[in-house]
Structure formats: C-alpha cells, structure tokens
N, C-alpha and C positions, 0 to 999 in steps of 0.2 A: 761494474764487473771486476775492474782492476782492484777495487777495495776489497771485494770478497776474496779474490785470489790471494791478496796480500795477507788477509786475516787467516786464511787457510794455511798459507805457507808458514806464518808465524806460529800457528797452532801445532803444525807437524814438525817444524825444524828448529824450534826454540825451546829452551829448558830454563826454568828459574829455580833457584835454590836460596834458602834463607841466608841472610847476611847479618852478623851480629855487629851492632853499632852501639858503642857506649856513649850515652849522652849525659854530660855533667850538668844537670839542671835540678835545682832544689824542688821547683814546682812539679816537674814531671816525676822525679824520684819519689816525692812524698805521695803524689797521687797514685803511683803504681803500688806502693806499699799499703796505702789505705784500702785500695780495692782488694788486694790480696788478703789483708786482715779481715775484711768483710766476708769474703768467700770462705776463709777458714772458720770464722765465727759461725756462719751458716751451716757448714758441713759438720763441725764438731758440736755446736750447741743445739741446732735444730735437728739435723739428720740423725746424729748418733745419740745425743743425750735425751732429747725430747721425744723424737719419733722412734728411738731405739732401732736405727737402721742396721744394726749388727745382728738382729734377730730374725728368725723365720716366724711368720705369722700364721695363725689358724683361727677360723670363726667357730663360735660355740654351736654345739648340737644339744638340744634341750628337750626335756619332757616335764610336764606340769600336771599335778593333781591338786584338787582343792577340797576343802571340807568346811562347811559352815556349822556354827553352833549358836544356840540362843532360843529362848522361849518368850512368847508374848501372850497377853490376854486382851480380849475385847469384849464389850458388852453393848450390843446394839439391838434395836427393836426388831430388825429383820432376822438376825442370826441368834440373838440372845447371848448368854455368857459362853465364851469359847476360848480355848487354849490353842495357840498356834505353835507348832514345832517345826523342825527342819523339813520333815516330809510334806508339810503344808505350803511353805513359802519358797522352797528351792525348786524351780521349774526350768528345765527337766532336772532329774537327779544328777546327771553328769553331762558336761559339755567339754569340748576340746579347748583347753587353756582358758576357759571362761566359767563363770558362775552367775546365775541370775537370782537375785533376791527380790521377791515381791514385797513392795512397801505400801501399795494402795490398790484398790480394786473397785469395780462396779459389778455387783452380783445380781443376777436375775434367776430366781429360784423357781422350781416346779414348772418348767416349760414343757408343753406338750404340742404335738402336731395338730394344727387346726386352723381356724380363721379368726382374725381379730383386727381391730383398727390399727393403722400405721401411726407412727409418731408424727405429730404435726410439723410440717415445714412448708415452704412455698410451693412444693410440687405435690404434696399429699392432701392439703386442706381442700375440701370440696363442699358444694352446696346440694348437689344431687348426683344420681348415678351417671348422668351425662358427663360429669367431670372425671370419671374413672374409666380406665380402659382395661378390659379383662385380658389377662395374659401378659400384661406389660410388667417389667421390672427394671428399675434404674440401678445404676452402679452402687448407690448408697442406700438402696431400699433393703428392708428386712425380709421381704418375701415377694410373691407374685400376686398382682392385683386380681381380685375376683370380679371387678366391675361394679361393686356396690359401694355406696356412700353411707357410712354408719357413724353414730356418735362416738367420739373419743372421750368426751366428758359432757358436762351439762351445757357448755357453750360452743364447743368446737366439734365439727364433723371432719373425718378423714376417710380416705379410701381404704376399704377392707383388703387385707392380704392373707394369702395362705402361707403360713409360716410356723415357726416355733413360737407359741403364744404363752404368756404375753411377751411382746417384742421388747428388746432391750432399749432403755432410755439412757444414753451416755452423754446427755447434754451438760450435766454437771459432774465435775470431778470432785470427790470428797476432799474437804480441807478442814482440819489438817489431815495428813496421810493416815489411812486406816491402820497401818502397822508402823506408827511413828516410833515404837519401841525398838525397831530394827537398828536404830542408831547404835545400840549397845551390843548387837550381835558381833560375833568374831568369825574371822576367816583364816583358816590354816592353809598356807601355800607350801606344798612340797615340790621342790624343784631339783631335778637331777641334770647335771651337765656333763658333756664329754667333748674333748678336743682330740679328734681322730689322728691328726698328724703326730701328736706327742703321746697318744694313748693315755691321756690324763683325764680322770673323772672325779667328780665331787658332787655333793649335794648341799642345799642351803641349811639343812639341819646339821650343824657343825659337830665334830666329834666331842667337843666339851659340853654339849647340851644334854642334860639328863632328862629322864622321863618326868621327874618331879618338877624340874624347871619348866619344861614344855607345858605342863598343866597349869602353871601359874603366871607365866610371862605374857606380856602384851607389848607389841612393838612400840618403841619410842626412839626417835632419831638421836636423842642425847643419852638416855640411860640404858636402852635395850635395842641397839641398832641391828642386832643379828637375830632377834626373836622373829620366827616366821609366822606369828599369829597377829592378825591386824584387827583392830576395832573399826567397824565400818564407818562410824561417825568421824573417827580420826583420819581415815583415808580420804574422805571427801573434804574435810577441813584442811588437810595438808595441801590439797589441790586448789585451795582458795575459794571453796564454795560452801554453802550451808546444806547440811544433810536434810533437814526438815523441808527446805524448799525443793530440793532435788527429789525427795521421796514422793512428792505429790504427783508429778507427771513422769517421773523416771528419768533415766539418762544412762550414760556409759562412762565408766571410770577405767582408767588404765593403771595397773600396778606394774611398774617397770623394774625389772631385776637386771642389774648390770654386773657382768663378770669380766673384769679386765685383769688378767693374770700375767705376772712376770715369772715364768717358770725357771728362770735362772736363780731365783730366790726360793726359800722354803715353801712347800705346798701349803702350809698352814697360813701363809700370808695371802693366799688366793681366796678372797672373801666377797660375798654378794653385797651390792649396794642397792637400796630400795629408794624409789621415788614415785610420785603419784601425779596424775594429771587427768583432767576431764577430757574425754575424746569426742563427745558430741558438742558441737558449737552452740553456744547460747548467745544470740545477738539481740539486744533489746529493741533494735530498730527493725529487725526481720525475724520474727518469732513465729513463723508458720509451722504448724505440726511439730510442736516441741516434744521433747522427752522420748520415752521408749515404752511401748505397750504392745500387747497381743492378746488374743482371746483363746480360751480353751474351755472344754465342757466336761462335766462328769455325768455319765449316763447310768440310769437305774430303772427299775420297774416298780410300780406301786402294788398294793395288795391285789388289785384287780388285774394285774398283768400288763397295764398300759405303760408304754415307754415314756419316761420323763428324763429331763436333764436339768442341771444347774449350770448356767452360762456365766463365766467369769471373764471380765475384761481386766487383765492384770497390768498394773503399772509397777515398774520397779527399776532397780539399778543392776546393770550387767557389769561385772568386774572382769576385765580382760587382763590376763597375766602375760606381759610382753618381756621376753628374755632376749638379751643381746650381749655382745661382748667379744673380745679377742684375747688370745694368749700369744705370748712370744717367747722364743728360746734361742740362745746363741747358735749361729750357724755360719760356717766359713763363706759360703757362696754369697749371701746378701752382704756380708761384711766386705768382701773383695769388690763386689759390684759398686757399692757406695764409696769405697776408697778410690776406685778408678774414676768414678763420676766426679768426685771432689777434685782429684788431680787435673782432670780435663777442664773443670771450671776455672782453675787457676790461669788457664790460657786466656780467659776473658780479660784479665788485667793487661796483658800484652796487647791484645787487639784494641782495647779502649785507649791505651796510651799512644799506640801507633796512629790512631785516627786523630787524636788531638795534636800530636807533634807534626804530622804530615799535612793536615788540612786546616788547623785552627790557629796555630801559633804564628807570630810575626815572621819568624825565620824558617817557615815551612819549606820554602824552595831550597834553602841551604841544607836542611835536614834531608830532603828528598835526594839531593845530589849525593849526600853521604850514604844514604840508605840503599840506593839502587846503583849498580854498576853494570854497564853493558860490555860484554866480552865477545869478540868475534871468534869464529871457529879457528883453532890453532893451526890445523892442517891447511885450511884455505889461506891463512896468512902466510905460511911458509911457501905455498905454491906461488903466491903473488910476488914474494921477494925473489924467488928463483927466476921468474920470467923477466923481472927487471934486471 
C-alpha cells in the first residue's frame, strides 16, 4: 500500500524535463550519425524519390471494349467445307472486359425431342429392363430414363432416355483443335482511363497513331509496344504457354494494362504497359476438369415443322482485360506530412544512443549520474532553511 501511495505521489508531484548532456565518445558519436544518415536515406531515397511521397495519389477508372478479327476454314465429314468468321467463333458477341474465342468444339447436329439410348458408362449399361428405372435421371445423364433397356450398338445395351436425340458424346475432345487457325486471329483492345482527382483522361490508342498504322500494326514488346492489336498466338506464347495445346481444352488468359502516370511531367509520357499471363492454373499433378468450355444450341424447324437443334460444346480461350494503375501529382499536404514524419524519425537516433549509453556501455552508471539530476522543490527548501 505504501508503495502504491509513493508511486501516486511521485506521479502527481514530480516533473521531469530533458537535460542535454554532451558525451565526447567516438563510438557513440559515429553510431548516432550513422543512424541519422540511414533515416535520411530512407526518407529522401525511398519516401520521396522512389515512392514519390510529395504527390497526391489516385487510382485509375477504366472502360474496355474489344474487337476480334480473323477468318478460318475447316473441312470435315460432319460439317463439310465451312468458313468461320467473327460471328461464328466469338461467343457472346460482347462481354464486360472480356472476349471468348472458340477454338475447339464437339458438335451434335439435328437433335430432336424423342427417346434414344444413353451414352454407355457404369451407370447406364444394362442387360434387361430390370436394370433401368423409369423416371430417374442422374446429375450427368442426358435425359430421363424410360425404364427400357435398348441396344446402343451391336454389342452394348444402355438404358433408354427421353431427351434431345441423338445424345451428345463428349468422351473424346478433338485433337488438334478444330479452329487451330485461331492462333493468327487478332484482338483490338480499346481502353479509356480517367483519374477523377486530377480530371485527367486518356486512351491506349495514342494521339500519334493514325488509321493507316492501326490497320497494319501488331503488338510487339520491342518494335511496337503501344500497338493495341494483339495476335492471339503471341499473347499465349508471351505468357509461357503453347497456343495449340491451350486451344484443345480452352483456358483463360489475362491481358494486363498498367497505367502508372506521373502527372508532374508531360501528359504524353503517361503510356500504357502491356503484360500477359494465364489465369487458370495448370498443374500436371492435379489436372481435374481442365480448360474452359460451355454448351449452347442453335434452334430451327425442318420442312415438316418439327423443332430441331444443333448442340455445340464449345472449348476456347477467354481473354480478360485487366486494367490497373495509379497517378500522382505534387501536393503540399502529403509533402508536409512526410517531411514531418521524417523529422520525427530522426528522434529514433537519440533514443537508440540513449539506450546503448545508459544500459550497455561499461561507464553506464557514470553516464546515468550525468544524465539525471534530482532537484527538490525550491520553496520547500527555503521553508526548511527558515525553520532551522
């Protein structure tokens, strides 16, 4: 209890003020200057020169539109000779910041509503009607079972289903890719950016790009780094992958557009930087459900008025355009905040040197005696002298 009262009395009735002590020591003096130099190097080199701490920052606001171009031809027993243009392989026609290019497909033509044998697997192969349950349908089935066991071919029987017939067989993905010529298709990326704090806007089709140049240029990191037209094969190869391998089962590619602008300099120096990477992970040891695919159908009626459809399981590459970046411009407020922070950090040198001098050096008790001086209340001292 007495200790607590003493601590409380010291807290209420004692006051401490810094005392300047000059210590003539090479070791301590050099250490103090070294710490101060490190702090100054951090503030000037990192905060102001590298991070541009004297600037106000703003994040980019962006809009993106894309346009693909290219024509391919195929000649198969199922479809015959056919020309494929943009309207055939870009599905859907427009997406937000993305574009899907179909590179491979499994097509099932002339499907009609009816009954037909299911594709053979461990759940659909049967020997008699007793093996089939009417009205049942599995997660991966193509229709609803009728309860009948019917021949699928000369040697195998499967349960009959009510479905769009004939049912799709997607057990084999075409190799090489159906539209392997898509490697030479091109993609135009139009990107408009805006920094609202500075009311600064720009687009990736730069002012010096003419219509004639835009019709002939193709992006190249060394010769044409600001051309906004990209060859699809080059995009995939720049990310370290093979286009023909990726085209078989599909995937997702990222086209990254980086806008880092120093608005203290000329606006013409604010330029886009392009980079590419594959966004869907391909792991050789864990390759379950690889690639990117989906189904869609085209519906029509035959001469007799019966509804039919062509079912397409489309494999392809989705190109996601990812825009990011920051802009900076000189402002007094962040400059003063960082200057003040830097000056405050200089106090670290004093604290560090005090710790070493007062607690680590051999003469620490001598330095403590010089550092701290205890002074009694002047008025109390006068009162004591008077009483004597």
